[in-house]
C-alpha positions in Angstrom: 7.1 51.7 -37.6 6.8 49.8 -34.3 5.9 46.7 -36.2 9.1 47.0 -38.3 11.3 47.4 -35.2 9.8 44.6 -33.3 9.9 42.3 -36.3 13.6 43.2 -36.9 14.4 42.5 -33.2 12.7 39.1 -33.4 14.7 38.3 -36.6 17.9 39.4 -34.8 17.2 37.1 -31.9 16.6 34.2 -34.3 19.8 35.0 -36.2 21.8 35.0 -32.9 20.8 31.4 -32.4 22.4 30.6 -35.7 25.6 32.6 -35.5 26.3 32.5 -31.7 28.4 35.7 -31.8 26.9 39.2 -32.0 30.2 40.5 -33.5 30.2 37.9 -36.2 26.5 38.6 -36.9 27.3 42.3 -37.3 30.1 41.5 -39.7 28.0 39.1 -41.7 25.1 41.5 -41.9 27.3 44.4 -43.0 28.9 42.4 -45.7 25.6 41.0 -47.0 23.9 44.4 -47.0 26.8 45.8 -49.1 26.5 42.9 -51.5 22.7 43.5 -51.8 23.4 47.2 -52.4 25.7 46.3 -55.3 23.0 44.2 -56.9 23.5 40.7 -55.5 20.4 38.5 -55.9 18.7 37.3 -52.7 19.8 33.9 -51.5 16.3 33.0 -50.5 12.9 33.0 -52.3 11.3 36.4 -51.7 9.1 38.8 -53.6 11.6 40.9 -55.6 9.4 44.0 -55.3 9.2 43.8 -51.5 12.9 43.7 -51.1 14.1 46.1 -53.8 14.2 49.0 -51.4 17.6 49.3 -49.6 15.8 49.9 -46.4 14.7 46.3 -46.4 18.1 44.8 -46.9 18.7 44.3 -43.2 15.6 42.2 -42.9 16.5 40.2 -46.0 20.0 39.6 -44.7 18.7 38.4 -41.3 16.3 36.1 -43.0 19.1 34.7 -45.2 21.2 34.0 -42.1 18.3 32.4 -40.2 17.5 30.1 -43.2 21.2 29.1 -43.4 21.9 30.5 -46.9 24.8 32.8 -46.1 27.4 30.1 -46.6 26.1 29.4 -50.1 26.2 33.1 -50.9 29.7 33.6 -49.5 31.0 30.7 -51.7 29.4 32.3 -54.8 30.8 35.7 -54.0 34.4 34.5 -53.3 34.5 32.3 -56.5 
């Protein structure tokens, strides 16, 4: 459990370097998690079995932001 929390905190710090605003980060994460809950495919290459559990959507969304794939996903969703 402690490993999951520390890993999520580290991912959050890395995502803050990309987004620059904790409020925008919160909005992006919330929107992306809702998209994943509705069945949107991951925007990065991951093991589908590892990230099929909704509890892992936060980590997946953070990784997508860090890798810079959120803009691509937002374009796909808005089209």
